[in-house]
C-alpha positions as a Markdown table, in Angstrom:
| # | Residue | x | y | z |
|---|---|---|---|---|
| 1 | Met | 4.7 | -5.7 | 22.6 |
| 2 | Gly | 1.9 | -3.2 | 21.8 |
| 3 | Ile | -1.2 | -3.0 | 23.9 |
| 4 | Val | -4.3 | -4.5 | 22.4 |
| 5 | Arg | -7.7 | -3.1 | 23.4 |
| 6 | Glu | -11.0 | -4.6 | 22.2 |
| 7 | Phe | -14.3 | -3.0 | 22.6 |
| 8 | Gly | -17.9 | -4.1 | 22.2 |
| 9 | Val | -19.5 | -0.8 | 23.0 |
| 10 | Val | -19.0 | 2.5 | 21.2 |
| 11 | Ala | -18.5 | 4.6 | 24.4 |
| 12 | Ser | -15.3 | 2.7 | 25.4 |
| 13 | Phe | -14.0 | 3.1 | 21.8 |
| 14 | Val | -14.4 | 6.8 | 21.9 |
| 15 | Leu | -12.7 | 7.1 | 25.3 |
| 16 | Val | -9.6 | 5.4 | 24.0 |
| 17 | Leu | -9.3 | 7.4 | 20.8 |
| 18 | Cys | -10.1 | 10.7 | 22.4 |
| 19 | Gly | -9.3 | 10.6 | 26.1 |
| 20 | Cys | -11.3 | 13.1 | 28.0 |
| 21 | Arg | -12.4 | 15.0 | 24.9 |
| 22 | Lys | -16.2 | 15.2 | 24.7 |
| 23 | Ala | -17.4 | 12.8 | 22.1 |
| 24 | Glu | -20.2 | 13.2 | 19.6 |
| 25 | Pro | -22.3 | 10.1 | 18.9 |
| 26 | Leu | -20.8 | 7.6 | 16.5 |
| 27 | Ala | -22.6 | 5.6 | 13.8 |
| 28 | Ser | -22.4 | 2.4 | 15.7 |
| 29 | Ser | -24.7 | 0.6 | 13.3 |
| 30 | Thr | -21.8 | 0.3 | 10.8 |
| 31 | Met | -19.3 | -1.4 | 13.2 |
| 32 | Gln | -19.3 | -5.1 | 14.1 |
| 33 | Arg | -16.2 | -4.9 | 16.4 |
| 34 | Ile | -13.0 | -2.9 | 16.8 |
| 35 | Val | -9.5 | -3.6 | 18.2 |
| 36 | Thr | -6.8 | -1.0 | 18.7 |
| 37 | Tyr | -3.0 | -1.3 | 19.2 |
| 38 | Asp | -0.2 | 0.9 | 20.4 |
| 39 | Phe | 2.0 | 1.0 | 17.3 |
| 40 | Asn | 2.1 | 2.7 | 13.8 |
| 41 | Thr | 1.0 | 0.7 | 10.8 |
| 42 | Tyr | 2.4 | 1.6 | 7.4 |
| 43 | Asn | 0.6 | -1.1 | 5.3 |
| 44 | Ala | -1.3 | -4.3 | 5.9 |
| 45 | Glu | -1.8 | -7.5 | 3.9 |
| 46 | Leu | -4.4 | -10.3 | 4.1 |
| 47 | Leu | -2.5 | -13.7 | 4.4 |
| 48 | Pro | -3.6 | -16.6 | 2.2 |
| 49 | Ser | -3.6 | -18.9 | 5.2 |
| 50 | Gly | -5.9 | -16.5 | 7.1 |
| 51 | Gly | -5.1 | -13.5 | 9.3 |
| 52 | Tyr | -3.1 | -10.4 | 8.5 |
| 53 | Val | 0.4 | -9.1 | 8.6 |
| 54 | Leu | 1.0 | -5.4 | 9.4 |
| 55 | Gln | 4.2 | -3.5 | 8.4 |
| 56 | Cys | 5.0 | -1.2 | 11.3 |
| 57 | Met | 7.3 | 1.6 | 12.4 |
| 58 | Asp | 8.8 | 2.2 | 15.8 |
| 59 | Arg | 9.7 | 5.8 | 14.9 |
| 60 | Gln | 8.1 | 8.4 | 12.5 |
| 61 | Asp | 11.1 | 8.3 | 10.2 |
| 62 | Gly | 9.8 | 6.1 | 7.4 |
| 63 | Arg | 11.8 | 3.0 | 8.3 |
| 64 | Leu | 9.9 | -0.2 | 8.8 |
| 65 | Ser | 10.7 | -1.8 | 12.2 |
| 66 | Phe | 8.8 | -5.0 | 12.4 |
| 67 | Ala | 6.1 | -7.2 | 10.9 |
| 68 | Gln | 3.1 | -7.8 | 13.2 |
| 69 | Phe | 0.9 | -10.8 | 12.6 |
| 70 | Leu | -2.8 | -10.8 | 13.5 |
| 71 | Thr | -5.4 | -13.5 | 13.6 |
| 72 | Ser | -8.5 | -13.2 | 11.5 |
| 73 | Asn | -10.2 | -11.5 | 14.5 |
| 74 | Gly | -7.4 | -9.0 | 15.1 |
| 75 | Glu | -5.6 | -10.8 | 17.9 |
| 76 | Met | -1.8 | -10.4 | 17.9 |
| 77 | Ala | -0.1 | -13.6 | 16.8 |
| 78 | Gly | 3.7 | -13.1 | 16.6 |
| 79 | Arg | 6.1 | -10.5 | 15.4 |
| 80 | Ile | 9.3 | -10.4 | 13.3 |
| 81 | Gln | 11.8 | -7.7 | 14.4 |
| 82 | Tyr | 13.7 | -6.4 | 11.3 |
| 83 | Ser | 16.6 | -5.3 | 13.4 |
| 84 | Met | 17.4 | -9.0 | 14.1 |
| 85 | Leu | 18.0 | -9.8 | 10.4 |
| 86 | Pro | 21.6 | -10.4 | 9.4 |
| 87 | Arg | 23.6 | -7.5 | 7.9 |
| 88 | Thr | 26.3 | -9.6 | 6.1 |
| 89 | Ile | 24.9 | -11.0 | 2.9 |
| 90 | Asp | 26.9 | -12.7 | 0.2 |
| 91 | Gly | 30.2 | -11.3 | 1.6 |
| 92 | Thr | 28.9 | -7.7 | 1.9 |
| 93 | Thr | 28.3 | -6.2 | 5.3 |
| 94 | Phe | 25.8 | -3.4 | 5.4 |
| 95 | Thr | 25.6 | -0.8 | 8.3 |
| 96 | Glu | 22.5 | -0.8 | 10.4 |
| 97 | Gly | 21.2 | 2.3 | 8.9 |
| 98 | Ser | 21.8 | 1.2 | 5.3 |
| 99 | Ile | 19.2 | -1.6 | 5.2 |
| 100 | Leu | 15.6 | -0.5 | 4.4 |
| 101 | Ile | 13.1 | -3.3 | 4.7 |
| 102 | Arg | 10.1 | -2.7 | 2.4 |
| 103 | Asp | 7.9 | -5.8 | 2.0 |
| 104 | Leu | 7.1 | -9.2 | 3.4 |
| 105 | Val | 5.9 | -12.0 | 1.0 |
| 106 | Pro | 4.0 | -15.1 | 2.4 |
| 107 | Leu | 5.3 | -18.3 | 0.9 |
| 108 | Ala | 3.4 | -21.5 | 0.1 |
| 109 | Asn | 5.6 | -23.5 | 2.5 |
| 110 | Gly | 4.5 | -21.4 | 5.5 |
| 111 | Asn | 7.7 | -19.3 | 5.6 |
| 112 | Tyr | 8.1 | -15.7 | 4.5 |
| 113 | Ser | 10.4 | -13.7 | 2.2 |
| 114 | Ile | 11.4 | -10.3 | 3.5 |
| 115 | Leu | 12.5 | -7.8 | 0.8 |
| 116 | Gly | 14.6 | -4.8 | 1.4 |
| 117 | Ala | 17.2 | -2.4 | -0.1 |
| 118 | Gly | 20.8 | -2.4 | 0.9 |
| 119 | Leu | 22.8 | 0.8 | 0.3 |
| 120 | Asp | 26.6 | 0.2 | -0.1 |
| 121 | Thr | 28.8 | 3.3 | -0.3 |
| 122 | Met | 31.7 | 2.8 | -2.7 |
| 123 | Glu | 35.2 | 4.2 | -2.4 |
| 124 | Asn | 34.5 | 6.9 | -5.0 |
| 125 | Gly | 31.5 | 8.1 | -3.0 |
| 126 | Thr | 28.8 | 6.6 | -5.2 |
| 127 | Val | 26.1 | 4.4 | -3.7 |
| 128 | Ala | 25.5 | 0.9 | -4.9 |
| 129 | Leu | 21.9 | -0.3 | -4.4 |
| 130 | His | 21.1 | -4.0 | -3.8 |
| 131 | Leu | 17.9 | -5.9 | -3.5 |
| 132 | Leu | 18.0 | -8.0 | -0.3 |
| 133 | Val | 15.9 | -11.2 | 0.1 |
| 134 | Tyr | 15.6 | -13.0 | 3.5 |
| 135 | Thr | 13.8 | -16.3 | 4.0 |
| 136 | Val | 12.4 | -16.6 | 7.6 |
| 137 | Asp | 9.8 | -18.5 | 9.6 |
| 138 | Arg | 6.9 | -16.9 | 11.6 |
| 139 | Asn | 9.3 | -16.0 | 14.4 |
| 140 | Gly | 12.0 | -14.5 | 12.2 |
| 141 | Asn | 14.3 | -17.5 | 12.3 |
| 142 | Gln | 16.5 | -17.7 | 9.2 |
| 143 | Met | 15.4 | -20.6 | 7.0 |
| 144 | Ala | 17.9 | -20.1 | 4.2 |
| 145 | Glu | 20.9 | -17.9 | 3.5 |
| 146 | Pro | 19.9 | -14.3 | 2.5 |
| 147 | Leu | 20.4 | -13.3 | -1.1 |
| 148 | Arg | 21.7 | -10.1 | -2.6 |
| 149 | Arg | 21.0 | -8.9 | -6.1 |
| 150 | Pro | 22.7 | -5.7 | -7.5 |
| 151 | Val | 20.2 | -3.1 | -8.8 |
| 152 | Asn | 22.5 | -0.3 | -9.9 |
| 153 | Thr | 26.0 | 0.8 | -8.9 |
| 154 | Ile | 25.3 | 4.5 | -8.9 |
| 155 | Ser | 21.8 | 5.0 | -7.5 |
| 156 | Ser | 19.7 | 5.9 | -4.6 |
| 157 | Val | 16.4 | 4.6 | -3.1 |
| 158 | Gln | 13.6 | 6.9 | -1.9 |
| 159 | Tyr | 11.6 | 6.5 | 1.2 |
| 160 | Ala | 9.7 | 8.7 | 3.6 |
| 161 | Arg | 12.3 | 10.4 | 5.8 |
| 162 | Ser | 10.3 | 12.8 | 7.9 |
| 163 | Phe | 6.9 | 13.6 | 9.1 |
| 164 | Thr | 6.4 | 16.0 | 6.2 |
| 165 | Asp | 6.5 | 12.9 | 3.9 |
| 166 | Asp | 3.5 | 11.5 | 5.8 |
| 167 | Thr | 4.9 | 8.0 | 6.3 |
| 168 | Val | 1.5 | 6.3 | 6.6 |
| 169 | Ala | -0.5 | 5.4 | 3.5 |
| 170 | Ile | 0.9 | 8.1 | 1.2 |
| 171 | Val | 4.0 | 6.7 | -0.4 |
| 172 | Lys | 3.8 | 2.9 | -0.5 |
| 173 | Pro | 6.9 | 0.7 | -0.4 |
| 174 | His | 9.4 | 1.1 | -3.2 |
| 175 | Ile | 10.1 | -2.6 | -3.2 |
| 176 | Leu | 7.3 | -5.2 | -3.6 |
| 177 | Gly | 7.4 | -8.9 | -4.1 |
| 178 | Val | 5.2 | -11.9 | -5.2 |
| 179 | Glu | 5.7 | -15.6 | -5.0 |
| 180 | Leu | 5.2 | -17.3 | -8.3 |
| 181 | Ala | 3.5 | -20.7 | -8.8 |
| 182 | Asn | 6.9 | -22.4 | -9.1 |
| 183 | Asn | 8.0 | -20.8 | -5.8 |
| 184 | Asp | 10.3 | -18.3 | -7.4 |
| 185 | Ile | 10.2 | -14.8 | -6.1 |
| 186 | Ala | 9.3 | -11.8 | -8.3 |
| 187 | Ala | 10.4 | -8.4 | -7.1 |
| 188 | Ala | 9.8 | -4.8 | -8.3 |
| 189 | Val | 12.2 | -2.1 | -7.2 |
| 190 | Val | 11.9 | 1.7 | -7.8 |
| 191 | Phe | 15.2 | 3.5 | -7.8 |
| 192 | Arg | 16.9 | 6.6 | -9.2 |
| 193 | Met | 20.3 | 6.7 | -10.8 |
| 194 | Ser | 22.5 | 9.4 | -9.3 |
| 195 | Asp | 22.9 | 11.3 | -12.5 |
| 196 | Ala | 19.3 | 10.9 | -13.8 |
| 197 | Pro | 16.4 | 13.3 | -13.3 |
| 198 | Asn | 13.8 | 10.5 | -13.4 |
| 199 | Asp | 13.1 | 7.2 | -11.5 |
| 200 | Ser | 13.5 | 3.7 | -12.9 |
| 201 | Ile | 11.7 | 0.4 | -12.1 |
| 202 | Val | 13.5 | -2.9 | -12.3 |
| 203 | Leu | 11.7 | -6.3 | -12.1 |
| 204 | Phe | 13.5 | -9.4 | -10.9 |
| 205 | Arg | 12.7 | -13.1 | -11.0 |
| 206 | Ile | 14.8 | -14.9 | -8.4 |
| 207 | Pro | 14.9 | -18.8 | -8.7 |
| 208 | Phe | 14.2 | -20.7 | -5.5 |
| 209 | Gly | 14.3 | -24.5 | -4.9 |
| 210 | Ile | 14.2 | -26.7 | -8.0 |
| 211 | Ser | 12.0 | -24.5 | -10.2 |
| 212 | Gly | 14.6 | -24.6 | -13.1 |
| 213 | Ala | 13.5 | -21.1 | -14.2 |
| 214 | Pro | 16.4 | -18.8 | -15.1 |
| 215 | Ala | 17.2 | -15.7 | -13.1 |
| 216 | Ser | 16.1 | -12.6 | -15.1 |
| 217 | Arg | 15.5 | -8.9 | -14.9 |
| 218 | Ile | 13.9 | -6.1 | -16.9 |
| 219 | Ala | 14.4 | -2.4 | -16.3 |
| 220 | Phe | 12.4 | 0.5 | -17.7 |
| 221 | Gly | 12.7 | 4.2 | -17.0 |
| 222 | Pro | 15.0 | 7.1 | -18.1 |
| 223 | Gln | 17.5 | 4.6 | -19.7 |
| 224 | Thr | 14.8 | 3.7 | -22.2 |
| 225 | Gly | 12.9 | 6.9 | -22.2 |
| 226 | Asn | 9.5 | 5.5 | -21.5 |
| 227 | Leu | 8.7 | 7.1 | -18.1 |
| 228 | Glu | 7.2 | 10.4 | -18.6 |
| 229 | Gly | 7.1 | 11.9 | -15.1 |
| 230 | Gly | 10.0 | 13.0 | -13.0 |
| 231 | Gln | 9.2 | 10.5 | -10.3 |
| 232 | Asp | 7.5 | 7.1 | -10.4 |
| 233 | Arg | 5.5 | 5.3 | -7.8 |
| 234 | Leu | 5.2 | 1.6 | -7.1 |
| 235 | Trp | 1.6 | 1.0 | -5.8 |
| 236 | Glu | 0.7 | -2.6 | -6.3 |
| 237 | Phe | 2.4 | -5.8 | -7.6 |
| 238 | Gln | 0.0 | -8.8 | -7.7 |
| 239 | Ser | -0.6 | -12.1 | -9.5 |
| 240 | His | -3.2 | -11.8 | -12.2 |
| 241 | Gly | -6.1 | -14.0 | -11.3 |
| 242 | Thr | -5.6 | -17.6 | -12.3 |
| 243 | Gln | -2.7 | -16.9 | -14.6 |
| 244 | Ser | -0.1 | -17.8 | -12.0 |
| 245 | Glu | 2.9 | -16.6 | -14.0 |
| 246 | His | 1.3 | -13.3 | -15.0 |
| 247 | Leu | 1.7 | -10.3 | -12.6 |
| 248 | Leu | 0.1 | -6.9 | -12.6 |
| 249 | Leu | 2.1 | -3.8 | -11.7 |
| 250 | Leu | 0.4 | -0.5 | -10.8 |
| 251 | Ser | 2.7 | 2.4 | -11.0 |
| 252 | Gly | 2.9 | 6.1 | -11.8 |
| 253 | Arg | 2.5 | 9.4 | -10.0 |
| 254 | Asn | 0.2 | 11.4 | -12.3 |
| 255 | Asp | -1.7 | 9.3 | -14.9 |
| 256 | Pro | -1.3 | 5.8 | -13.3 |
| 257 | Val | -0.2 | 2.9 | -15.5 |
| 258 | Leu | -1.3 | -0.8 | -15.1 |
| 259 | Thr | 1.0 | -3.2 | -16.8 |
| 260 | Glu | 0.7 | -7.0 | -17.1 |
| 261 | Phe | 4.0 | -9.0 | -17.2 |
| 262 | Asp | 4.7 | -12.6 | -18.1 |
| 263 | Phe | 7.3 | -14.2 | -15.7 |
| 264 | Gly | 6.8 | -17.7 | -17.1 |
| 265 | Ser | 9.3 | -17.6 | -20.0 |
| 266 | Ser | 13.1 | -17.3 | -20.0 |
| 267 | Ala | 12.8 | -13.5 | -20.1 |
| 268 | Ile | 10.3 | -11.2 | -18.4 |
| 269 | Thr | 8.0 | -9.7 | -21.0 |
| 270 | Ser | 5.3 | -7.0 | -21.0 |
| 271 | Val | 2.0 | -8.4 | -22.2 |
| 272 | Ala | -0.4 | -5.4 | -22.0 |
| 273 | Ser | -0.7 | -2.1 | -20.4 |
| 274 | Gly | -3.3 | 0.6 | -19.8 |
| 275 | Arg | -3.0 | 4.2 | -18.6 |
| 276 | Leu | -5.6 | 6.2 | -16.7 |
| 277 | Phe | -6.1 | 9.5 | -18.5 |
| 278 | Gly | -7.7 | 11.6 | -15.9 |
| 279 | Gly | -5.5 | 14.7 | -15.5 |
| 280 | Asn | -2.1 | 15.5 | -14.2 |
| 281 | Arg | -3.0 | 15.0 | -10.5 |
| 282 | Met | -4.1 | 11.5 | -10.1 |
| 283 | Ile | -2.6 | 9.2 | -7.4 |
| 284 | Ser | -3.6 | 5.5 | -7.7 |
| 285 | His | -3.3 | 3.7 | -4.4 |
| 286 | Phe | -4.9 | 0.3 | -4.7 |
| 287 | Leu | -5.6 | -2.7 | -6.9 |
| 288 | Ala | -8.1 | -5.4 | -6.0 |
| 289 | Gln | -9.1 | -8.5 | -8.0 |
| 290 | Glu | -12.0 | -10.9 | -7.9 |
| 291 | Gly | -12.1 | -13.6 | -10.6 |
| 292 | Asp | -11.5 | -11.8 | -13.9 |
| 293 | Asp | -12.5 | -8.4 | -12.5 |
| 294 | Ile | -9.9 | -5.8 | -11.7 |
| 295 | Leu | -10.4 | -2.8 | -9.5 |
| 296 | Ala | -8.0 | 0.2 | -9.6 |
| 297 | Gly | -8.5 | 3.4 | -7.8 |
| 298 | Gly | -7.2 | 6.2 | -5.6 |
| 299 | Ile | -7.4 | 10.0 | -5.4 |
| 300 | Tyr | -8.0 | 12.7 | -8.1 |
| 301 | Tyr | -7.4 | 16.3 | -7.4 |
| 302 | Arg | -10.2 | 18.2 | -9.1 |
| 303 | Pro | -9.9 | 21.9 | -10.0 |
| 304 | Thr | -12.3 | 24.2 | -8.1 |
| 305 | Ala | -12.8 | 28.0 | -7.9 |
| 306 | Thr | -10.7 | 28.0 | -4.7 |
| 307 | Gly | -7.9 | 25.7 | -5.8 |
| 308 | Ser | -8.0 | 21.9 | -5.9 |
| 309 | Asp | -9.9 | 19.4 | -3.8 |
| 310 | Ala | -9.5 | 15.7 | -3.6 |
| 311 | Cys | -12.1 | 13.1 | -4.6 |
| 312 | Pro | -12.0 | 9.3 | -5.0 |
| 313 | Phe | -11.8 | 7.6 | -8.5 |
| 314 | Phe | -11.9 | 4.0 | -9.5 |
| 315 | Ser | -11.9 | 1.9 | -12.7 |
| 316 | Ala | -13.5 | -1.6 | -12.9 |
| 317 | Ile | -12.2 | -3.6 | -15.9 |
| 318 | Thr | -11.6 | -7.2 | -17.0 |
| 319 | Asp | -8.8 | -6.4 | -19.5 |
| 320 | Val | -5.7 | -4.4 | -18.6 |
| 321 | Ala | -5.6 | -2.7 | -22.0 |
| 322 | Thr | -9.0 | -1.1 | -21.4 |
| 323 | Leu | -7.8 | 0.8 | -18.3 |
| 324 | Gly | -7.7 | 4.0 | -20.3 |
| 325 | Asp | -11.2 | 3.7 | -21.6 |
| 326 | Pro | -13.1 | 6.8 | -20.2 |
| 327 | Asp | -16.2 | 4.7 | -20.0 |
| 328 | Gln | -14.5 | 2.3 | -17.6 |
| 329 | Tyr | -13.5 | 4.7 | -14.7 |
| 330 | Phe | -15.4 | 7.1 | -12.6 |
| 331 | Phe | -14.7 | 10.2 | -10.5 |
| 332 | Leu | -16.8 | 10.5 | -7.3 |
| 333 | Asp | -16.9 | 14.3 | -7.1 |
| 334 | Thr | -20.5 | 14.7 | -5.9 |
| 335 | Leu | -20.0 | 13.2 | -2.4 |
| 336 | Gly | -20.1 | 16.5 | -0.5 |
| 337 | Pro | -19.6 | 20.2 | -0.7 |
| 338 | Leu | -17.2 | 21.4 | -3.4 |
| 339 | Asp | -14.6 | 22.5 | -0.9 |
| 340 | Ser | -14.7 | 19.3 | 1.2 |
| 341 | Pro | -11.7 | 17.2 | 0.2 |
| 342 | Ile | -12.3 | 13.4 | 0.2 |
| 343 | Gln | -9.5 | 11.0 | 0.0 |
| 344 | Cys | -9.6 | 7.2 | -0.7 |
| 345 | Phe | -6.6 | 4.9 | 0.0 |
| 346 | Asp | -8.2 | 1.5 | -0.5 |
| 347 | Gly | -11.2 | -0.4 | -1.9 |
| 348 | Thr | -12.3 | -4.0 | -2.6 |
| 349 | Trp | -15.0 | -5.9 | -4.4 |
| 350 | Trp | -18.1 | -6.6 | -2.3 |
| 351 | Ser | -21.1 | -8.7 | -3.5 |
| 352 | Gly | -20.6 | -7.6 | -7.1 |
| 353 | Asn | -20.2 | -3.9 | -6.2 |
| 354 | Val | -17.2 | -1.8 | -5.1 |
| 355 | Ala | -16.6 | -0.8 | -1.5 |
| 356 | Leu | -14.3 | 2.2 | -0.8 |
| 357 | Val | -13.1 | 3.6 | 2.5 |
| 358 | Thr | -12.9 | 7.4 | 2.5 |
| 359 | Asn | -11.6 | 10.3 | 4.6 |
| 360 | Thr | -13.6 | 13.5 | 4.4 |
| 361 | Tyr | -12.0 | 16.7 | 5.6 |
| 362 | Arg | -13.6 | 20.0 | 6.8 |
| 363 | Pro | -14.1 | 22.7 | 4.1 |
| 364 | Gln | -11.3 | 25.2 | 3.9 |
| 365 | Ala | -9.0 | 22.8 | 5.8 |
| 366 | Ala | -5.4 | 24.1 | 6.0 |
| 367 | Thr | -3.3 | 22.3 | 3.5 |
| 368 | Phe | 0.1 | 22.2 | 1.9 |
| 369 | Thr | 1.4 | 20.2 | -1.0 |
| 370 | Val | 4.4 | 17.9 | -1.1 |
| 371 | Asp | 5.1 | 15.8 | -4.3 |
| 372 | Leu | 1.7 | 16.6 | -5.7 |
| 373 | Phe | -0.1 | 15.3 | -2.6 |
| 374 | Asp | -2.2 | 17.6 | -0.6 |
| 375 | Tyr | -2.0 | 17.3 | 3.2 |
| 376 | Phe | -5.1 | 18.2 | 5.2 |
| 377 | Asn | -5.8 | 18.5 | 8.9 |
| 378 | Asp | -5.8 | 14.8 | 9.8 |
| 379 | Thr | -7.2 | 15.3 | 13.3 |
| 380 | Glu | -10.7 | 16.1 | 12.2 |
| 381 | Asn | -11.5 | 13.9 | 9.3 |
| 382 | Asp | -14.5 | 11.6 | 9.0 |
| 383 | Leu | -14.0 | 7.9 | 8.3 |
| 384 | Gly | -16.5 | 6.7 | 5.8 |
| 385 | Leu | -17.6 | 3.9 | 3.6 |
| 386 | Leu | -19.0 | 3.9 | 0.0 |
| 387 | Leu | -20.8 | 1.2 | -1.9 |
| 388 | Val | -20.6 | 2.0 | -5.6 |
| 389 | Ser | -21.9 | 0.3 | -8.8 |
| 390 | Pro | -18.9 | -0.7 | -11.0 |
| 391 | Ala | -21.1 | -0.5 | -14.1 |
| 392 | Asp | -21.9 | 3.3 | -13.9 |
| 393 | Gly | -20.2 | 4.7 | -10.9 |
| 394 | Arg | -23.5 | 5.2 | -9.1 |
| 395 | Ile | -23.2 | 5.6 | -5.4 |
| 396 | Leu | -25.5 | 3.0 | -3.8 |
| 397 | Lys | -24.7 | 3.9 | -0.2 |
| 398 | Gln | -22.7 | 6.4 | 1.7 |
| 399 | Thr | -22.0 | 5.9 | 5.4 |
| 400 | Thr | -20.0 | 7.8 | 8.0 |
| 401 | Ile | -18.3 | 5.2 | 10.2 |
| 402 | Val | -16.6 | 7.6 | 12.7 |
| 403 | Ser | -17.0 | 11.3 | 12.6 |
| 404 | Gly | -14.2 | 13.8 | 13.5 |
| 405 | Arg | -11.7 | 11.4 | 15.1 |
| 406 | Gly | -8.8 | 11.5 | 12.7 |
| 407 | Met | -9.0 | 7.9 | 11.7 |
| 408 | Arg | -7.5 | 7.1 | 8.3 |
| 409 | Ala | -8.1 | 3.7 | 6.7 |
| 410 | Thr | -5.0 | 2.3 | 5.0 |
| 411 | Asn | -6.4 | -1.0 | 3.9 |
| 412 | Leu | -9.8 | -2.6 | 3.2 |
| 413 | Phe | -10.3 | -6.4 | 2.8 |
| 414 | Asn | -13.1 | -8.7 | 1.7 |
| 415 | Ala | -12.0 | -11.6 | 3.9 |
| 416 | Asp | -14.3 | -14.5 | 3.0 |
| 417 | Gly | -17.4 | -12.3 | 3.4 |
| 418 | Arg | -16.1 | -10.2 | 6.3 |
| 419 | Leu | -15.4 | -6.5 | 5.5 |
| 420 | Ile | -12.2 | -5.6 | 7.4 |
| 421 | Cys | -10.7 | -2.1 | 7.6 |
| 422 | Ile | -7.2 | -1.5 | 9.0 |
| 423 | Gly | -5.8 | 2.0 | 9.6 |
| 424 | Val | -4.3 | 4.5 | 11.9 |
| 425 | Gln | -5.5 | 7.5 | 13.9 |
| 426 | Asn | -4.1 | 11.0 | 13.1 |
| 427 | Ala | -1.7 | 9.5 | 10.6 |
| 428 | Phe | -0.1 | 12.8 | 9.7 |
| 429 | Tyr | -0.5 | 15.0 | 12.8 |
| 430 | Asn | 0.1 | 12.2 | 15.3 |
| 431 | Ser | 3.1 | 13.7 | 17.2 |
| 432 | Glu | 4.7 | 10.3 | 17.7 |
| 433 | Ala | 1.3 | 8.8 | 18.8 |
| 434 | Lys | 1.0 | 5.1 | 18.0 |
| 435 | Arg | -2.5 | 4.1 | 17.3 |
| 436 | Thr | -3.6 | 1.4 | 14.8 |
| 437 | Phe | -7.1 | 0.1 | 14.6 |
| 438 | Phe | -8.7 | -3.1 | 13.2 |
| 439 | Leu | -12.3 | -2.6 | 12.4 |
| 440 | Glu | -14.9 | -5.2 | 11.2 |
| 441 | Leu | -17.8 | -3.5 | 9.4 |
| 442 | Lys | -21.3 | -4.7 | 8.9 |
| 443 | Asp | -22.5 | -5.5 | 5.4 |
| 444 | Pro | -22.9 | -2.2 | 3.7 |
| 445 | Gly | -25.5 | -3.6 | 1.4 |
| 446 | Gln | -28.0 | -4.2 | 4.2 |
């Protein structure tokens, strides 16, 4: 069990994050409270019933190890160890290292679906990829027999394998799931056929209970020729507002694509799509909804005289098809000096405006590039918060939360009027350190 530390004064918080290192004053006026934990968080999700679930790693190898539940105040509230899940599913036994858990889906009945990939090496040396679906309770007890659905018989699944892939907040899970209104499970899987240069995405609808809906799947990628890049990315998969059978899929590595799918008929169909045309180095990391409003955003690498620097971008729309309208998205490239990279991994709606968490790096920070993503010195970045107008991209407020401590925000939530930030310290250069933080921020509009 990880160690939880809660602090009501800034001095204690600095001591934990920095040890004996001399600390500069922090902008304490932005923080309501903070809790830290001794484990690595890959991604976090706000639970419909309240509280949060964190996807965590024991090792820095990209494999998810457990799901950690938190109360609404950040107190630990149970854990599911993925190593305890059965490895024999529908007559096929997977080795311990051939199962990759990628997502956890809260169910309306209080249980959870855990989604993963199962890699089965065939006699001819090819690898068959299976979607695995477990149904468990809050303690990981099996509530139904696990399911296995073939994805492809000659394929591979990609995941962060080493520290150079930056396993926290860079490449999101390649399997994502959503529970539909009729309690069926929808799943999206990114995979690559062994003889194909490009990735594919396949969507599943898996019937549960007495829904009566048929099982179905739809695949798109190099087989149909409609993926332009060499690699795809699966960023977000969410229900679309009140249309309970319509799901939004945010994908793509360069110009991100937002697609709306209808899962309510006998076959999964594409309803509408929009593409962000911002250049060949855009990485979209998040999608947030409030009523009919949709927020998509991430990082854009802008060209400069000395190379390329990162800045946040976002688009605020009500119709998926208008995502590519240049009047509907904004590049926040005036936040600091030209050579100060600023990254943004998440954002949310806040009182009619857009709240974005940022990481600002020192000018001329040493970098290298992997898969179009620039890596900066993560030990000295500033954690910040932006409040932005969705109508014109105007920056209403820019605040430094913590300066120079290597804190990277992976998730930002508007939890019933509380602004909650979850992230990790020194996500890239952490040398096996395990530090996750839960931070409640004060209203940025005040």
